[in-house]
HTML snippet that shows the backbone in 3Dmol.js (N, CA, C, O; Angstrom):
<script src="https://3Dmol.org/build/3Dmol-min.js"></script>
<div id="view" style="width:600px;height:400px;position:relative"></div>
<script>
const pdb = `
ATOM      1  N   UNK A   1     191.568 -37.933  -1.821  1.00  0.00           N
ATOM      2  CA  UNK A   1     191.758 -39.535  -2.256  1.00  0.00           C
ATOM      3  C   UNK A   1     191.676 -40.322  -1.024  1.00  0.00           C
ATOM      4  O   UNK A   1     192.078 -39.877   0.051  1.00  0.00           O
ATOM      5  N   UNK A   2     191.170 -41.465  -1.162  1.00  0.00           N
ATOM      6  CA  UNK A   2     190.867 -42.452  -0.040  1.00  0.00           C
ATOM      7  C   UNK A   2     192.135 -43.097   0.940  1.00  0.00           C
ATOM      8  O   UNK A   2     193.227 -43.135   0.374  1.00  0.00           O
ATOM      9  N   UNK A   3     192.099 -43.467   1.971  1.00  0.00           N
ATOM     10  CA  UNK A   3     193.468 -43.965   2.021  1.00  0.00           C
ATOM     11  C   UNK A   3     193.933 -45.169   1.400  1.00  0.00           C
ATOM     12  O   UNK A   3     195.132 -45.446   1.379  1.00  0.00           O
ATOM     13  N   UNK A   4     192.807 -46.103   0.749  1.00  0.00           N
ATOM     14  CA  UNK A   4     193.220 -46.997   0.026  1.00  0.00           C
ATOM     15  C   UNK A   4     193.983 -46.619  -1.426  1.00  0.00           C
ATOM     16  O   UNK A   4     194.921 -47.204  -1.967  1.00  0.00           O
ATOM     17  N   UNK A   5     193.223 -45.401  -1.865  1.00  0.00           N
ATOM     18  CA  UNK A   5     193.979 -45.022  -3.014  1.00  0.00           C
ATOM     19  C   UNK A   5     195.652 -44.675  -2.851  1.00  0.00           C
ATOM     20  O   UNK A   5     196.572 -44.961  -3.617  1.00  0.00           O
ATOM     21  N   UNK A   6     195.669 -44.050  -1.737  1.00  0.00           N
ATOM     22  CA  UNK A   6     197.204 -43.528  -1.534  1.00  0.00           C
ATOM     23  C   UNK A   6     198.257 -45.113  -1.232  1.00  0.00           C
ATOM     24  O   UNK A   6     199.425 -45.402  -1.492  1.00  0.00           O
ATOM     25  N   UNK A   7     197.442 -45.634  -0.759  1.00  0.00           N
ATOM     26  CA  UNK A   7     198.441 -47.183  -0.140  1.00  0.00           C
ATOM     27  C   UNK A   7     198.248 -47.893  -1.814  1.00  0.00           C
ATOM     28  O   UNK A   7     199.225 -48.530  -2.206  1.00  0.00           O
ATOM     29  N   UNK A   8     197.247 -47.810  -2.608  1.00  0.00           N
ATOM     30  CA  UNK A   8     197.593 -48.553  -3.862  1.00  0.00           C
ATOM     31  C   UNK A   8     198.782 -47.634  -4.617  1.00  0.00           C
ATOM     32  O   UNK A   8     199.164 -48.058  -5.708  1.00  0.00           O
ATOM     33  N   UNK A   9     199.223 -46.738  -4.242  1.00  0.00           N
ATOM     34  CA  UNK A   9     200.324 -46.061  -5.285  1.00  0.00           C
ATOM     35  C   UNK A   9     201.496 -46.628  -4.717  1.00  0.00           C
ATOM     36  O   UNK A   9     202.368 -46.666  -5.586  1.00  0.00           O
ATOM     37  N   UNK A  10     201.931 -47.127  -3.530  1.00  0.00           N
ATOM     38  CA  UNK A  10     202.735 -47.549  -2.887  1.00  0.00           C
ATOM     39  C   UNK A  10     203.165 -49.225  -3.046  1.00  0.00           C
ATOM     40  O   UNK A  10     202.224 -49.895  -2.619  1.00  0.00           O
ATOM     41  N   UNK A  11     204.281 -50.083  -3.523  1.00  0.00           N
ATOM     42  CA  UNK A  11     204.796 -50.998  -3.625  1.00  0.00           C
ATOM     43  C   UNK A  11     205.813 -51.571  -3.094  1.00  0.00           C
ATOM     44  O   UNK A  11     206.541 -50.802  -2.466  1.00  0.00           O
ATOM     45  N   UNK A  12     206.195 -52.902  -3.129  1.00  0.00           N
ATOM     46  CA  UNK A  12     207.169 -53.176  -2.228  1.00  0.00           C
ATOM     47  C   UNK A  12     207.258 -54.674  -3.220  1.00  0.00           C
ATOM     48  O   UNK A  12     206.290 -55.338  -3.593  1.00  0.00           O
ATOM     49  N   UNK A  13     208.667 -54.941  -3.488  1.00  0.00           N
ATOM     50  CA  UNK A  13     209.262 -56.182  -4.307  1.00  0.00           C
ATOM     51  C   UNK A  13     210.248 -56.115  -4.294  1.00  0.00           C
ATOM     52  O   UNK A  13     210.888 -55.149  -4.710  1.00  0.00           O
ATOM     53  N   UNK A  14     210.892 -57.552  -3.605  1.00  0.00           N
ATOM     54  CA  UNK A  14     211.839 -57.769  -3.603  1.00  0.00           C
ATOM     55  C   UNK A  14     213.145 -57.491  -4.398  1.00  0.00           C
ATOM     56  O   UNK A  14     214.205 -57.020  -3.987  1.00  0.00           O
ATOM     57  N   UNK A  15     212.821 -57.874  -5.546  1.00  0.00           N
ATOM     58  CA  UNK A  15     213.385 -57.431  -6.691  1.00  0.00           C
ATOM     59  C   UNK A  15     213.502 -56.145  -7.128  1.00  0.00           C
ATOM     60  O   UNK A  15     213.976 -55.936  -8.244  1.00  0.00           O
ATOM     61  N   UNK A  16     213.049 -55.013  -6.240  1.00  0.00           N
ATOM     62  CA  UNK A  16     212.972 -53.813  -7.022  1.00  0.00           C
ATOM     63  C   UNK A  16     213.696 -52.665  -6.072  1.00  0.00           C
ATOM     64  O   UNK A  16     212.948 -51.780  -5.658  1.00  0.00           O
ATOM     65  N   UNK A  17     214.765 -52.622  -5.783  1.00  0.00           N
ATOM     66  CA  UNK A  17     215.231 -51.683  -5.144  1.00  0.00           C
ATOM     67  C   UNK A  17     215.385 -51.941  -3.807  1.00  0.00           C
ATOM     68  O   UNK A  17     214.997 -51.333  -2.810  1.00  0.00           O
ATOM     69  N   UNK A  18     216.249 -53.314  -4.012  1.00  0.00           N
ATOM     70  CA  UNK A  18     215.971 -54.475  -2.794  1.00  0.00           C
ATOM     71  C   UNK A  18     214.740 -54.527  -1.709  1.00  0.00           C
ATOM     72  O   UNK A  18     214.873 -54.824  -0.522  1.00  0.00           O
ATOM     73  N   UNK A  19     213.702 -54.229  -2.266  1.00  0.00           N
ATOM     74  CA  UNK A  19     212.002 -54.514  -1.318  1.00  0.00           C
ATOM     75  C   UNK A  19     212.014 -53.564  -0.873  1.00  0.00           C
ATOM     76  O   UNK A  19     211.208 -53.662   0.052  1.00  0.00           O
ATOM     77  N   UNK A  20     212.625 -52.052  -0.880  1.00  0.00           N
ATOM     78  CA  UNK A  20     212.050 -50.650  -0.157  1.00  0.00           C
ATOM     79  C   UNK A  20     211.007 -50.197  -0.975  1.00  0.00           C
ATOM     80  O   UNK A  20     211.071 -50.329  -2.198  1.00  0.00           O
ATOM     81  N   UNK A  21     210.033 -49.665  -0.405  1.00  0.00           N
ATOM     82  CA  UNK A  21     208.971 -49.090  -0.918  1.00  0.00           C
ATOM     83  C   UNK A  21     208.801 -48.310  -1.972  1.00  0.00           C
ATOM     84  O   UNK A  21     209.370 -47.238  -1.770  1.00  0.00           O
ATOM     85  N   UNK A  22     208.223 -48.354  -3.121  1.00  0.00           N
ATOM     86  CA  UNK A  22     208.833 -47.714  -4.282  1.00  0.00           C
ATOM     87  C   UNK A  22     207.295 -47.086  -4.601  1.00  0.00           C
ATOM     88  O   UNK A  22     206.431 -47.427  -3.793  1.00  0.00           O
ATOM     89  N   UNK A  23     206.864 -46.167  -5.744  1.00  0.00           N
ATOM     90  CA  UNK A  23     206.064 -45.065  -6.254  1.00  0.00           C
ATOM     91  C   UNK A  23     205.608 -46.330  -6.974  1.00  0.00           C
ATOM     92  O   UNK A  23     206.537 -47.138  -6.992  1.00  0.00           O
ATOM     93  N   UNK A  24     204.518 -46.789  -7.570  1.00  0.00           N
ATOM     94  CA  UNK A  24     204.598 -48.133  -8.403  1.00  0.00           C
ATOM     95  C   UNK A  24     204.636 -47.511  -9.962  1.00  0.00           C
ATOM     96  O   UNK A  24     204.176 -46.478 -10.447  1.00  0.00           O
ATOM     97  N   UNK A  25     205.248 -48.403 -10.402  1.00  0.00           N
ATOM     98  CA  UNK A  25     205.532 -48.433 -11.858  1.00  0.00           C
ATOM     99  C   UNK A  25     207.299 -47.611 -12.002  1.00  0.00           C
ATOM    100  O   UNK A  25     208.046 -47.513 -12.975  1.00  0.00           O
ATOM    101  N   UNK A  26     207.444 -47.161 -10.616  1.00  0.00           N
ATOM    102  CA  UNK A  26     208.906 -46.514 -10.947  1.00  0.00           C
ATOM    103  C   UNK A  26     210.013 -46.964  -9.901  1.00  0.00           C
ATOM    104  O   UNK A  26     209.638 -47.325  -8.786  1.00  0.00           O
ATOM    105  N   UNK A  27     211.216 -46.957 -10.185  1.00  0.00           N
ATOM    106  CA  UNK A  27     212.097 -47.066  -9.008  1.00  0.00           C
ATOM    107  C   UNK A  27     212.713 -45.752  -8.412  1.00  0.00           C
ATOM    108  O   UNK A  27     213.880 -45.366  -8.359  1.00  0.00           O
ATOM    109  N   UNK A  28     211.680 -45.263  -8.034  1.00  0.00           N
ATOM    110  CA  UNK A  28     211.513 -44.197  -7.122  1.00  0.00           C
ATOM    111  C   UNK A  28     211.115 -44.511  -5.522  1.00  0.00           C
ATOM    112  O   UNK A  28     209.971 -44.613  -5.079  1.00  0.00           O
ATOM    113  N   UNK A  29     212.198 -44.618  -4.882  1.00  0.00           N
ATOM    114  CA  UNK A  29     211.791 -45.192  -3.160  1.00  0.00           C
ATOM    115  C   UNK A  29     210.719 -43.763  -2.402  1.00  0.00           C
ATOM    116  O   UNK A  29     210.778 -42.580  -2.735  1.00  0.00           O
ATOM    117  N   UNK A  30     209.822 -44.371  -1.349  1.00  0.00           N
ATOM    118  CA  UNK A  30     209.787 -43.459  -0.290  1.00  0.00           C
ATOM    119  C   UNK A  30     210.813 -42.771   0.191  1.00  0.00           C
ATOM    120  O   UNK A  30     210.813 -41.566   0.441  1.00  0.00           O
ATOM    121  N   UNK A  31     211.622 -43.463   0.315  1.00  0.00           N
ATOM    122  CA  UNK A  31     212.756 -43.030   1.061  1.00  0.00           C
ATOM    123  C   UNK A  31     213.484 -41.584   0.624  1.00  0.00           C
ATOM    124  O   UNK A  31     213.653 -40.543   1.258  1.00  0.00           O
ATOM    125  N   UNK A  32     213.855 -41.998  -0.797  1.00  0.00           N
ATOM    126  CA  UNK A  32     214.093 -40.854  -1.979  1.00  0.00           C
ATOM    127  C   UNK A  32     213.531 -39.351  -1.826  1.00  0.00           C
ATOM    128  O   UNK A  32     214.113 -38.276  -1.681  1.00  0.00           O
ATOM    129  N   UNK A  33     211.751 -39.810  -1.943  1.00  0.00           N
ATOM    130  CA  UNK A  33     210.947 -38.337  -2.085  1.00  0.00           C
ATOM    131  C   UNK A  33     210.911 -37.985  -0.621  1.00  0.00           C
ATOM    132  O   UNK A  33     210.562 -36.810  -0.502  1.00  0.00           O
ATOM    133  N   UNK A  34     211.099 -38.459   0.319  1.00  0.00           N
ATOM    134  CA  UNK A  34     210.848 -37.584   1.603  1.00  0.00           C
ATOM    135  C   UNK A  34     212.371 -37.195   1.883  1.00  0.00           C
ATOM    136  O   UNK A  34     212.608 -36.290   2.682  1.00  0.00           O
ATOM    137  N   UNK A  35     213.254 -37.769   1.329  1.00  0.00           N
ATOM    138  CA  UNK A  35     214.535 -37.308   1.819  1.00  0.00           C
ATOM    139  C   UNK A  35     214.410 -35.827   0.591  1.00  0.00           C
ATOM    140  O   UNK A  35     215.052 -34.845   0.964  1.00  0.00           O
ATOM    141  N   UNK A  36     213.808 -35.702  -0.478  1.00  0.00           N
ATOM    142  CA  UNK A  36     214.070 -34.504  -1.307  1.00  0.00           C
ATOM    143  C   UNK A  36     212.850 -33.361  -0.368  1.00  0.00           C
ATOM    144  O   UNK A  36     213.011 -32.145  -0.270  1.00  0.00           O
ATOM    145  N   UNK A  37     212.012 -33.924   0.058  1.00  0.00           N
ATOM    146  CA  UNK A  37     210.711 -32.801   0.439  1.00  0.00           C
ATOM    147  C   UNK A  37     211.633 -32.363   1.615  1.00  0.00           C
ATOM    148  O   UNK A  37     211.721 -31.160   1.861  1.00  0.00           O
ATOM    149  N   UNK A  38     212.414 -33.388   2.452  1.00  0.00           N
ATOM    150  CA  UNK A  38     212.957 -32.660   4.008  1.00  0.00           C
ATOM    151  C   UNK A  38     214.027 -31.788   3.746  1.00  0.00           C
ATOM    152  O   UNK A  38     214.409 -30.803   4.377  1.00  0.00           O
ATOM    153  N   UNK A  39     214.540 -32.416   2.498  1.00  0.00           N
ATOM    154  CA  UNK A  39     215.823 -31.196   2.488  1.00  0.00           C
ATOM    155  C   UNK A  39     215.037 -29.806   1.214  1.00  0.00           C
ATOM    156  O   UNK A  39     215.746 -28.911   0.754  1.00  0.00           O
ATOM    157  N   UNK A  40     213.999 -29.901   0.977  1.00  0.00           N
ATOM    158  CA  UNK A  40     213.597 -28.373   1.255  1.00  0.00           C
ATOM    159  C   UNK A  40     213.029 -27.867  -0.301  1.00  0.00           C
ATOM    160  O   UNK A  40     212.776 -26.719  -0.666  1.00  0.00           O
ATOM    161  N   UNK A  41     212.884 -29.646  -1.365  1.00  0.00           N
ATOM    162  CA  UNK A  41     212.403 -29.458  -2.253  1.00  0.00           C
ATOM    163  C   UNK A  41     210.774 -29.481  -2.295  1.00  0.00           C
ATOM    164  O   UNK A  41     210.017 -29.983  -1.463  1.00  0.00           O
ATOM    165  N   UNK A  42     210.453 -28.801  -3.492  1.00  0.00           N
ATOM    166  CA  UNK A  42     208.863 -28.729  -3.533  1.00  0.00           C
ATOM    167  C   UNK A  42     208.451 -29.493  -4.051  1.00  0.00           C
ATOM    168  O   UNK A  42     209.184 -30.200  -4.743  1.00  0.00           O
ATOM    169  N   UNK A  43     207.106 -29.728  -3.975  1.00  0.00           N
ATOM    170  CA  UNK A  43     206.478 -30.587  -4.860  1.00  0.00           C
ATOM    171  C   UNK A  43     206.819 -30.319  -6.392  1.00  0.00           C
ATOM    172  O   UNK A  43     207.478 -31.138  -7.033  1.00  0.00           O
ATOM    173  N   UNK A  44     206.336 -29.122  -6.958  1.00  0.00           N
ATOM    174  CA  UNK A  44     206.354 -28.340  -8.129  1.00  0.00           C
ATOM    175  C   UNK A  44     207.864 -28.966  -8.569  1.00  0.00           C
ATOM    176  O   UNK A  44     208.123 -29.626  -9.576  1.00  0.00           O
ATOM    177  N   UNK A  45     208.781 -28.538  -7.475  1.00  0.00           N
ATOM    178  CA  UNK A  45     210.391 -28.902  -8.317  1.00  0.00           C
ATOM    179  C   UNK A  45     210.408 -30.472  -8.189  1.00  0.00           C
ATOM    180  O   UNK A  45     211.436 -30.888  -8.724  1.00  0.00           O
ATOM    181  N   UNK A  46     209.788 -31.302  -7.772  1.00  0.00           N
ATOM    182  CA  UNK A  46     210.001 -32.704  -7.412  1.00  0.00           C
ATOM    183  C   UNK A  46     209.315 -33.321  -9.388  1.00  0.00           C
ATOM    184  O   UNK A  46     209.794 -34.125 -10.188  1.00  0.00           O
ATOM    185  N   UNK A  47     207.983 -32.375  -9.444  1.00  0.00           N
ATOM    186  CA  UNK A  47     207.078 -32.920 -10.776  1.00  0.00           C
ATOM    187  C   UNK A  47     207.989 -32.729 -11.638  1.00  0.00           C
ATOM    188  O   UNK A  47     208.182 -33.665 -12.414  1.00  0.00           O
ATOM    189  N   UNK A  48     208.734 -31.640 -11.774  1.00  0.00           N
ATOM    190  CA  UNK A  48     209.408 -31.026 -12.902  1.00  0.00           C
ATOM    191  C   UNK A  48     210.407 -31.812 -13.180  1.00  0.00           C
ATOM    192  O   UNK A  48     210.745 -31.798 -14.364  1.00  0.00           O
ATOM    193  N   UNK A  49     211.195 -32.732 -12.235  1.00  0.00           N
ATOM    194  CA  UNK A  49     212.703 -33.277 -12.410  1.00  0.00           C
ATOM    195  C   UNK A  49     211.891 -34.815 -12.959  1.00  0.00           C
ATOM    196  O   UNK A  49     212.420 -35.456 -13.868  1.00  0.00           O
ATOM    197  N   UNK A  50     210.971 -35.159 -12.503  1.00  0.00           N
ATOM    198  CA  UNK A  50     210.312 -36.319 -12.904  1.00  0.00           C
ATOM    199  C   UNK A  50     208.887 -36.265 -13.299  1.00  0.00           C
ATOM    200  O   UNK A  50     207.942 -36.490 -12.542  1.00  0.00           O
ATOM    201  N   UNK A  51     208.815 -35.951 -14.540  1.00  0.00           N
ATOM    202  CA  UNK A  51     207.862 -35.803 -14.934  1.00  0.00           C
ATOM    203  C   UNK A  51     206.436 -37.050 -15.394  1.00  0.00           C
ATOM    204  O   UNK A  51     205.369 -36.899 -15.989  1.00  0.00           O
ATOM    205  N   UNK A  52     207.130 -38.268 -14.748  1.00  0.00           N
ATOM    206  CA  UNK A  52     206.342 -39.351 -14.785  1.00  0.00           C
ATOM    207  C   UNK A  52     205.289 -38.907 -13.530  1.00  0.00           C
ATOM    208  O   UNK A  52     204.073 -38.999 -13.699  1.00  0.00           O
ATOM    209  N   UNK A  53     205.717 -38.543 -12.587  1.00  0.00           N
ATOM    210  CA  UNK A  53     205.062 -38.486 -11.326  1.00  0.00           C
ATOM    211  C   UNK A  53     204.110 -37.541 -11.252  1.00  0.00           C
ATOM    212  O   UNK A  53     204.099 -36.414 -11.747  1.00  0.00           O
ATOM    213  N   UNK A  54     202.734 -38.493 -10.115  1.00  0.00           N
ATOM    214  CA  UNK A  54     201.597 -36.744 -10.084  1.00  0.00           C
ATOM    215  C   UNK A  54     202.069 -36.459  -8.644  1.00  0.00           C
ATOM    216  O   UNK A  54     203.009 -36.951  -8.019  1.00  0.00           O
ATOM    217  N   UNK A  55     201.102 -35.468  -8.265  1.00  0.00           N
ATOM    218  CA  UNK A  55     200.992 -34.805  -6.930  1.00  0.00           C
ATOM    219  C   UNK A  55     200.791 -35.948  -5.917  1.00  0.00           C
ATOM    220  O   UNK A  55     201.523 -36.132  -4.945  1.00  0.00           O
ATOM    221  N   UNK A  56     199.549 -36.815  -6.298  1.00  0.00           N
ATOM    222  CA  UNK A  56     199.235 -37.619  -5.645  1.00  0.00           C
ATOM    223  C   UNK A  56     200.111 -39.113  -4.971  1.00  0.00           C
ATOM    224  O   UNK A  56     200.018 -39.796  -3.951  1.00  0.00           O
ATOM    225  N   UNK A  57     201.065 -39.107  -6.354  1.00  0.00           N
ATOM    226  CA  UNK A  57     202.400 -39.982  -6.308  1.00  0.00           C
ATOM    227  C   UNK A  57     202.878 -39.568  -4.679  1.00  0.00           C
ATOM    228  O   UNK A  57     202.845 -40.283  -3.677  1.00  0.00           O
ATOM    229  N   UNK A  58     203.319 -38.169  -4.824  1.00  0.00           N
ATOM    230  CA  UNK A  58     204.301 -37.643  -3.993  1.00  0.00           C
ATOM    231  C   UNK A  58     203.423 -38.013  -2.364  1.00  0.00           C
ATOM    232  O   UNK A  58     203.839 -38.643  -1.392  1.00  0.00           O
ATOM    233  N   UNK A  59     202.033 -37.297  -2.603  1.00  0.00           N
ATOM    234  CA  UNK A  59     201.630 -37.396  -1.386  1.00  0.00           C
ATOM    235  C   UNK A  59     201.188 -38.591  -0.648  1.00  0.00           C
ATOM    236  O   UNK A  59     200.846 -38.685   0.531  1.00  0.00           O
ATOM    237  N   UNK A  60     201.270 -39.610  -1.698  1.00  0.00           N
ATOM    238  CA  UNK A  60     201.203 -41.378  -1.243  1.00  0.00           C
ATOM    239  C   UNK A  60     202.331 -41.474  -0.441  1.00  0.00           C
ATOM    240  O   UNK A  60     202.356 -42.019   0.662  1.00  0.00           O
ATOM    241  N   UNK A  61     203.219 -40.966  -0.975  1.00  0.00           N
ATOM    242  CA  UNK A  61     204.886 -41.008   0.033  1.00  0.00           C
ATOM    243  C   UNK A  61     204.627 -40.387   1.360  1.00  0.00           C
ATOM    244  O   UNK A  61     205.419 -40.805   2.205  1.00  0.00           O
ATOM    245  N   UNK A  62     203.871 -39.627   1.755  1.00  0.00           N
ATOM    246  CA  UNK A  62     204.147 -38.916   2.729  1.00  0.00           C
ATOM    247  C   UNK A  62     202.877 -39.552   3.637  1.00  0.00           C
ATOM    248  O   UNK A  62     202.962 -39.642   4.862  1.00  0.00           O
ATOM    249  N   UNK A  63     201.508 -40.045   2.764  1.00  0.00           N
ATOM    250  CA  UNK A  63     200.813 -40.982   3.717  1.00  0.00           C
ATOM    251  C   UNK A  63     201.446 -42.000   3.851  1.00  0.00           C
ATOM    252  O   UNK A  63     201.720 -41.917   5.048  1.00  0.00           O
ATOM    253  N   UNK A  64     201.944 -43.029   3.467  1.00  0.00           N
ATOM    254  CA  UNK A  64     203.059 -44.227   3.527  1.00  0.00           C
ATOM    255  C   UNK A  64     203.470 -43.975   4.452  1.00  0.00           C
ATOM    256  O   UNK A  64     202.912 -44.535   5.396  1.00  0.00           O
ATOM    257  N   UNK A  65     204.597 -43.066   4.799  1.00  0.00           N
ATOM    258  CA  UNK A  65     205.227 -42.567   6.280  1.00  0.00           C
ATOM    259  C   UNK A  65     204.426 -42.415   7.191  1.00  0.00           C
ATOM    260  O   UNK A  65     204.881 -43.055   8.138  1.00  0.00           O
ATOM    261  N   UNK A  66     203.569 -41.982   7.453  1.00  0.00           N
ATOM    262  CA  UNK A  66     202.706 -41.252   8.337  1.00  0.00           C
ATOM    263  C   UNK A  66     201.898 -42.403   8.788  1.00  0.00           C
ATOM    264  O   UNK A  66     201.502 -42.491   9.950  1.00  0.00           O
ATOM    265  N   UNK A  67     201.592 -43.489   7.674  1.00  0.00           N
ATOM    266  CA  UNK A  67     200.897 -44.955   8.287  1.00  0.00           C
ATOM    267  C   UNK A  67     201.818 -45.801   9.210  1.00  0.00           C
ATOM    268  O   UNK A  67     201.640 -46.264  10.337  1.00  0.00           O
ATOM    269  N   UNK A  68     203.126 -45.855   8.127  1.00  0.00           N
ATOM    270  CA  UNK A  68     204.229 -46.564   9.252  1.00  0.00           C
ATOM    271  C   UNK A  68     204.396 -45.832  10.676  1.00  0.00           C
ATOM    272  O   UNK A  68     204.060 -46.338  11.746  1.00  0.00           O
ATOM    273  N   UNK A  69     204.895 -44.726  10.537  1.00  0.00           N
ATOM    274  CA  UNK A  69     204.956 -44.596  11.839  1.00  0.00           C
ATOM    275  C   UNK A  69     204.156 -44.042  12.984  1.00  0.00           C
ATOM    276  O   UNK A  69     204.518 -43.485  14.021  1.00  0.00           O
ATOM    277  N   UNK A  70     202.674 -44.422  12.397  1.00  0.00           N
ATOM    278  CA  UNK A  70     201.664 -44.256  13.598  1.00  0.00           C
ATOM    279  C   UNK A  70     201.619 -45.022  14.784  1.00  0.00           C
ATOM    280  O   UNK A  70     201.059 -44.552  15.774  1.00  0.00           O
ATOM    281  N   UNK A  71     202.167 -46.201  14.810  1.00  0.00           N
ATOM    282  CA  UNK A  71     202.208 -46.885  16.028  1.00  0.00           C
ATOM    283  C   UNK A  71     203.495 -47.299  16.453  1.00  0.00           C
ATOM    284  O   UNK A  71     203.741 -48.278  17.157  1.00  0.00           O
ATOM    285  N   UNK A  72     204.404 -46.380  15.914  1.00  0.00           N
ATOM    286  CA  UNK A  72     205.716 -46.706  16.207  1.00  0.00           C
ATOM    287  C   UNK A  72     206.599 -45.703  17.325  1.00  0.00           C
ATOM    288  O   UNK A  72     206.773 -44.521  17.029  1.00  0.00           O
ATOM    289  N   UNK A  73     207.069 -46.186  18.451  1.00  0.00           N
ATOM    290  CA  UNK A  73     207.889 -44.942  19.400  1.00  0.00           C
ATOM    291  C   UNK A  73     209.061 -44.915  18.704  1.00  0.00           C
ATOM    292  O   UNK A  73     209.802 -45.861  18.436  1.00  0.00           O
ATOM    293  N   UNK A  74     209.172 -43.791  18.437  1.00  0.00           N
ATOM    294  CA  UNK A  74     210.589 -43.182  17.978  1.00  0.00           C
ATOM    295  C   UNK A  74     211.310 -41.958  19.226  1.00  0.00           C
ATOM    296  O   UNK A  74     210.790 -40.943  19.688  1.00  0.00           O
ATOM    297  N   UNK A  75     212.558 -42.513  19.468  1.00  0.00           N
ATOM    298  CA  UNK A  75     212.962 -41.590  20.316  1.00  0.00           C
ATOM    299  C   UNK A  75     214.563 -41.616  20.264  1.00  0.00           C
ATOM    300  O   UNK A  75     215.340 -42.436  20.753  1.00  0.00           O
ATOM    301  N   UNK A  76     214.846 -40.288  19.407  1.00  0.00           N
ATOM    302  CA  UNK A  76     215.877 -39.846  18.799  1.00  0.00           C
ATOM    303  C   UNK A  76     217.217 -40.082  20.202  1.00  0.00           C
ATOM    304  O   UNK A  76     217.113 -39.940  21.420  1.00  0.00           O
ATOM    305  N   UNK A  77     218.383 -40.480  19.348  1.00  0.00           N
ATOM    306  CA  UNK A  77     219.429 -40.670  20.131  1.00  0.00           C
ATOM    307  C   UNK A  77     220.113 -39.430  20.351  1.00  0.00           C
ATOM    308  O   UNK A  77     220.985 -39.290  19.494  1.00  0.00           O
ATOM    309  N   UNK A  78     220.070 -38.598  21.056  1.00  0.00           N
ATOM    310  CA  UNK A  78     220.642 -37.584  21.827  1.00  0.00           C
ATOM    311  C   UNK A  78     222.121 -37.867  22.647  1.00  0.00           C
ATOM    312  O   UNK A  78     222.171 -38.617  23.621  1.00  0.00           O
ATOM    313  N   UNK A  79     223.323 -37.143  22.097  1.00  0.00           N
ATOM    314  CA  UNK A  79     224.332 -37.555  22.723  1.00  0.00           C
ATOM    315  C   UNK A  79     225.129 -36.043  23.506  1.00  0.00           C
ATOM    316  O   UNK A  79     225.806 -35.163  22.975  1.00  0.00           O
ATOM    317  N   UNK A  80     224.742 -36.207  24.803  1.00  0.00           N
ATOM    318  CA  UNK A  80     224.549 -35.120  26.038  1.00  0.00           C
ATOM    319  C   UNK A  80     226.275 -34.696  26.131  1.00  0.00           C
ATOM    320  O   UNK A  80     227.111 -35.577  26.327  1.00  0.00           O
ATOM    321  N   UNK A  81     226.549 -33.654  26.011  1.00  0.00           N
ATOM    322  CA  UNK A  81     227.903 -33.074  26.259  1.00  0.00           C
ATOM    323  C   UNK A  81     228.157 -33.750  27.802  1.00  0.00           C
ATOM    324  O   UNK A  81     227.330 -33.949  28.692  1.00  0.00           O
ATOM    325  N   UNK A  82     229.387 -33.983  27.780  1.00  0.00           N
ATOM    326  CA  UNK A  82     230.075 -34.124  29.323  1.00  0.00           C
ATOM    327  C   UNK A  82     230.516 -33.284  30.140  1.00  0.00           C
ATOM    328  O   UNK A  82     230.976 -33.656  31.220  1.00  0.00           O
TER     329      UNK A  82
END
`;
const viewer = $3Dmol.createViewer("view");
viewer.addModel(pdb, "pdb");
viewer.setStyle({}, {cartoon: {color: "spectrum"}});
viewer.zoomTo();
viewer.render();
</script>
């Protein structure tokens, strides 16, 4: 799939999930899907739990996150022991 194809799967509407990016036609946020993946869920498991999703929807979430942070500087705050 091309960049535009992935990005067309993600939508933002202030009336849906308080304007968080969601998979088009659902109330599943990009953040929710990323959190599932970050906590060890496999794509196959997510698709079984949410049969209306496609693998491309999940990949679109990853692509969206990648595009979002591409030009962002992130420095985690690490508290040092005294």
